[in-house]
VOVEX-841064 format. One record per residue (C-alpha): x, y, z. Coordinates in steps of 0.001 Angstrom, whole numbers, plus 524288, in hexadecimal, padded with zeros to 5 digits. Layout:
<rs>
XYZ...
</rs>
This chain:
<rs>
AC1914E619E3669ACEDB4EA40E3113AC8774EED8E2487ABE594F6B3E2C03AC87C4FD28E34B9AD087500F6E28C2AC4AC50775E22A2AC1FE50EB2E2F60ACFF151406E2FA8ACEDE5190CE21C5AC19851F0FE23D8AC58552559E30BBAD09752C97E2A0BAC78C530C6E1F06ABD0B534FFE2897AC63953DD6E3028ACA1F5448FE238FABC0954661E1F3AAB5E354ADEE2BF3AB82A5597FE29EBAB17255871E1CA4AA5365521FE2212AA02055DDCE2974AA05E55783E36D2A9F2D560B1E424BAA9E155FA7E4C69AA17E55637E543FA9E5D54D91E4893AAC0E54EC6E4330AB1835473AE4E84AA73C53CABE4C64AA094538C5E5905AA26A52AACE5D37A98E252271E64E8A9CB751B7AE715FA9F3550E20E6B60AA15950771E7870A943350C33E7D71A8D40508AEE70CDA92234FABDE70B7A8F1A4F95DE7F36A811E4FD6DE7C32A80DD4F321E7175A85134E8A9E7B32A7B354ECFFE8554A6FD44EDA0E7BE4A721E4DFC4E7711A6F1C4DAA7E84C7A60B24DD72E82A4A5B854D128E7C28A69024CADBE7B07A68804BCD8E7633A717E4B171E79D7A77514B218E6C22A7BA44C012E6EA5A71374C691E6673A64FB4CDE3E6A4EA56874CA91E6A6BA50394D7B5E6CEAA43FD4D7EEE64C3A3BA54E410E6560A32934E57DE7125A39254DA6FE78A9A3DE84DC2AE869EA4BDB4DCB0E8173A482C4E782E77EDA419A4EF7CE8290A4D3B4EDDCE8BC3A56C44F1B2E80F2A4ED54FDE1E7DFCA4F75501CAE8C4EA5E364FFEFE8BD9A5F245089AE7FC0A57045134CE85FFA5FAE51329E9213A6BA5514F6E896FA64CB51FF0E8208A62CC52704E8EE7A71385254CE9208A744A52B88E84D5A6C0253755E8874A60D453480E7F11A52AF53786E821DA4A4F52B8EE7F96A3CB6528F4E7AB2A359F51D2AE7538A2CCD520B6E69D7A1F4351AFCE6809A24C751054E5F37A2E2250BD8E69E2A3A9C51159E63F1A44B3516AAE6D94A49BE52457E6A95A552A52AA6E71B6A56BA53919E6E8BA61AC542E5E6FA8A5D80550E0E6CF1A642255930E629BA675E56788E6182A5CEA56AA9E5769A4E6F5673CE55BEA50F755D8EE4ACAA4BB854FFAE47BBA53CA545AEE4ECAA5E5953D25E4917A59F152F43E4C18A62BE5236BE4D87A60E4515C9E52EDA5C455080EE4FE5A55B64FD0BE57A0A59444F39AE629FA4F424E8C6E609DA545D4DC3CE5A6FA4FC94D07BE52ECA4E444C414E5B19A5BC04BE9EE5E1DA62354C9B1E56B5A6EAB4D16FE5863A73234DC68E614EA770B4E643E56CAA6B904E7EFE4D5DA650A4F4ADE5174A6D154F5DDE5DE2A78DD4FBDFE5708A7093506B9E5139A68CC50917E5DA0A7479509C5E66ABA7CC3510A2E5C64A729C51B7FE5BFDA71FE51C1FE6ACDA80C351CBBE6B8BA813852792E6154A77CC52FC7E6975A7F6952C78E75D0A8C08530F8E6F64A85CA53E0DE6C24A827E53F92E7A89A903353B81E7EAFA95FE545F4E75D7A8BE155051E794EA87E35517BE6B01A7A945576AE6844A75CF5557AE5A66A6D2955EAAE5292A62BD55444E511DA5CFD54CAAE5C4AA622553EB8E5C5DA591953326E5E7EA5D6452532E60E6A528251BBAE5D5BA50D050D7CE610EA465E5086FE57E1A3DB14FDC1E5D1FA3BB34F0ADE5653A44444F240E4A54A45AD4E398E48A9A370A4E173E48EAA34B64EA6AE3D16A3A8A4F7CEE4071A2EA54FB34E48A9A342A506D7E5017A3A8250D84E4491A2E9C50B72E3BE3A2672511DCE4674A2FA751D83E469FA2FD751E19E37CBA210451D82E3726A2029510DDE2F5FA1C4950707E39E0A0FB850007E364CA070150048E4257A02CF4F24FE3F62A10934EE79E43A5A0CBD4F1BBE519AA04B44E537E5226A0F8C4DC83E4D05A158C4D36CE5721A240B4D61CE5914A2ECF4CC39E5BAFA2D8D4CEB2E6A3CA1F6C4C9F2E6A12A18714D6FAE6BD9A12634DF2DE6135A1A394EAB3E5C30A10394F3E0E6243A11B74ED2CE6F6BA20794ED92E6DB6A20214FC3CE6B77A18FB4FDC8E7841A23214F56EE7F38A2D894FEDCE7A4BA264350AEBE7EFEA1FBF50E5BE721FA1176510B1E6F30A0BC850A62E62D79FFB951324E63BAA089751F0DE61EDA117A51930E57B3A0FCB524FAE4EDCA176452D1EE58B5A23B952534E55D2A23AA5293EE4773A2E59532D7E43ADA29CE53A32E377DA334B53DCBE2CB6A3BCA54932E30B8A3B8B54649E3F44A481A53E3FE3EC8A541C544CFE38E0A5A85537ACE35A7A5B46529BBE3AB7A681352238E3C39A695C513C8E3EFCA75C050C2DE41E3A74824FD7EE3FE2A7C3E4F12DE3E37A7CD94ED25E2FFDA76814DFCDE323DA7E1A4DB3BE2653A8C274D851E22E9A90314E284E18D2A97194EC12E21F8A9EEA4E192E28D9AA2624DAE0E1C09AA7394E799E1608AADD54EC6AE2292AA57C4F8CDE22C7AA2624FFF4E2F6CA95B9506F8E2C17A8AB250414E22ADA83DA5104BE1DC2A761450B9FE1B20A705150FFEE0E24A62C650B98E11D0A5A93500AAE1758A560B4F72DE0D21A48304F565E08BFA42084E807E0A87A37B84E10DE0290A328C4D3E1E0684A29494CAD0DFF61A22A24BE04E0299A24934B4D7DF714A1B934A94ADF46CA1EEB49E92DEACDA13434962CDE6E6A15F04890CDE0A9A0E9F47C25DE21AA1010472B1DED6AA10E146495DE8F6A163445749DECCAA25104574FDECEDA260844913DE8E6A1C6A44880DDDADA1E1B455BEDD702A28AB4559ADCC58A32D246055DCD0DA2EA646661DC01AA206F46785DC4A4A22BF46E8BDD16EA1EF147C65DD502A283B47D0BDE08EA267D489B6DE81CA32DE48782DF002A3B14485BEDE3CBA35A14929DDDEBDA385B498D1DEBFBA46774943DDEB93A482249A0ADDE06A42384A6A2DE323A4C0A4A785DEE59A572E4A5ABDE4B6A51834B006DDBACA50B84B9FFDE6BDA5EE84B7B2DEA40A635A4B876DDC14A5BFD4C50CDD90DA602A4CC0CDE57CA6E824C83DDE48BA6FB74CAFADD5F9A6B1B4D919DD780A759D4E31EDDB13A73A34E965DE85FA71FB4E5F5DF6B1A63E24E173DF636A60484D4DEDFD2DA55784CB25DFA89A513B4C03EE03A6A48064B4B3E03B8A479A4B265E1255A3BC34A99DE13A5A372649DC8E0C09A2C95493CBE0F11A286E48855E0688A1A8B48307E0764A155C47943E0AA0A22F54761DE0FD9A22C246747E0EE8A2E7245F66E09DDA260D4579DE007AA1E3E462F2DFAC0A22BE46C29DEFFBA214F479CEDF5C6A15274806FDF085A17FD48DB7DF64DA23D14950FDFB43A23724A1A1E030EA2F7F4AA49E0319A33974B7EFE06EDA3B194C199DFE89A41F84CD8EE03EDA4A014D7B3DFC75A518F4E2F0E02B7A587F4EE80DFC75A5A444FD22DFE14A53374FF64DF119A44AA4FC53DF179A43DB4FC70DE295A4EB64F261DE1CDA47674E985DEB2FA3BD14EA75DE1FDA44164E729DD60AA4A244DB65DDCC4A3CC04D674DE0A2A37D84D78DDD2A7A43694CF88DCDEDA408B4C548DD858A32294C4EDDD4A9A35A34C34ADC650A3EA04B7F2DC9DBA337F4B218DD1CFA2B944B1B3DC539A36344A99ADBEB9A363D4A051DCA5AA277A49EF5DC95CA28A849AA7DBB2FA33AA49110DBE48A2CD448A96DC9D5A1E5248BBDDC701A1C03493CEDD334A16A54A137DD678A1E2D4AB24DDEB5A17204B63CDE57EA1C464C1FBDED1BA15B04C93FDF84BA1B6A4D631DFD10A1D834D5DBE0BC1A26F74E0A0E0FE7A2C524ECD8E0977A35AA4F5ACE10DAA3AEC50106E090DA498150420E0948A4DED50F02E126DA59C051659E0D0BA621251DB0E16D0A640052C42E151FA6F7F52EFEE0BDEA73FA53A87E1421A74DC531E8E2017A7C0652759E187AA862753170E1477A87C75360FE2281A89CA5281EE2754A94225262BE1CBCA9B3953282E20ECA9A7352F91E2F68A9F8F521B4E2D9BAAAF6526FDE25A6AADD653164E2FE2AADFC526D1E3A4AAB77951E9AE3266AAD9D513DAE2FB1AABBE50CA6E22FAA9DFD50D00E1D85A95BE508B9E1207A87F850AE4E0CF8A7EB84FF5EE0DECA70374FC01E0EA0A69824F653E1A7AA63994E939E172BA5C3D4E8B5E241BA51644F174E28D8A53C34FB9FE337BA4C59505E4E3B21A525151035E3239A49A150B20E2753A3D8750F44E2EF5A42E951CDBE31BFA470751F77E2397A398B524B2E1F77A3A2752F98E29ACA48A353320E2AFDA55CE531EBE241FA5C6852566E28ADA6A68520B4E2950A6FDF5137AE2D36A7D6C50E4AE2FDFA81A050030E318CA8CD04F9E6E38E9A92134EC4DE35B2A8B614E002E3A88A95344D52DE3D23A926B4CA14E33C7A86A64D156E2E7DA7E7D4CAC3E3921A722F4D0E8E3EB8A65A34CCBBE4590A6DE84C26AE4C2DA74D04C0E2E594BA816F4C11EE5158A7EBE4CF0BE4CD2A8AA24D768E5038A911C4E45BE4D0BA9E784E839E521FA9ED14F262E5D1FAA79B4FB0CE54C3A9DD14FA98E4998A92CC4FE42E52DBA9AC3509E2E578DA9E0350DB6E4976A8FAD50D9EE45D0A8BDE515D5E5185A967251FBFE4E39A914C520D8E4052A83745223CE458FA877152CF1E4F2DA8F2553501E457DA850553359E3AC2A7B115389CE4467A83A754471E470FA85A554719E389DA770554642E3602A749854F6FE4156A7C3F559CAE39DFA74D15578EE2D31A67E055CE0E284FA603655063E2628
</rs>
């Protein structure tokens, strides 16, 4: 903390010197600040909906806890002077009108959680956006653009609400059973949406001036490096394959070691190869074998087949492809060494979503003006912003996650960091309001 405070002192002095050069109006020059006490009180109150004995939150989409939390959010939106509607996909939108007939500036996140998750993932961005709009009302600031605060529904269950808004939701998803036990279509209806009018929730390109999302990092880089704000360069692409290793099942006691076609041995070599290839390549890509099953699964039988998963994530889709080709080539070597066959089946491909470079620059400048340290970084997790990227410029900012823990009751971000992130969000919004996007 001492190191962070020292950086803040240096940057605050620099920011004061640079402010006249940055073209801030008198209002922006003094840098509006959110009500940090109110924001963190909202965080404490929201965590009561679905609170678990371990101190986390189980608030899966469409559950009673989710519905009650949404009602709480809408009540707070009314207190902040926002007009409220629920679109046909079930997303909550709180609007503050602007001075000019322009597309709105959109900001927000989600409030649903994974089962037995944490109280910060999604909540920081949702309440940070609400608090930013509330602060505008407190200071009687009317922006050029209308401002909309969005609470996307069912982010954790596959970014359903934001995909609906971005126009990429596959209607077959409506029949999929959610974690709360109802289908996604039924869940939309529980939230006040209408699956038969889902097309009305789509926001075509040009109808949103920009989308901003504040989020906890969900990793440990910011805390490790004592950095206040992560300026997100983009949300990584993901490719996922099912991998099948075919060997030959045989008696474990009577088959000599040099005559075996052991699928599990080949699978183990494959896992090692993935780790070696990913870690030996410069960059921040990640590769994971998260599932492995040996068949027939008996102690006295040499495994005849192994089923694995392979996932690679990076901001560069072409790099993901190159890494996969290296892994597949190594799989051929393993086949020759073990007498097995290794096959790959494509399962998931999510393209990377870069943030808008103009918005990244604004976030950098705002963080500096606020006396906060900052660094550029990718997002290794998916977010609602990824679904909005095809129709609007997006920007994301991260705050530190203590211990790099997320999707856990131990998930935590410091109240000061939450306030810092909301201040960056608010002042980035004001800067974008002055720009021609």
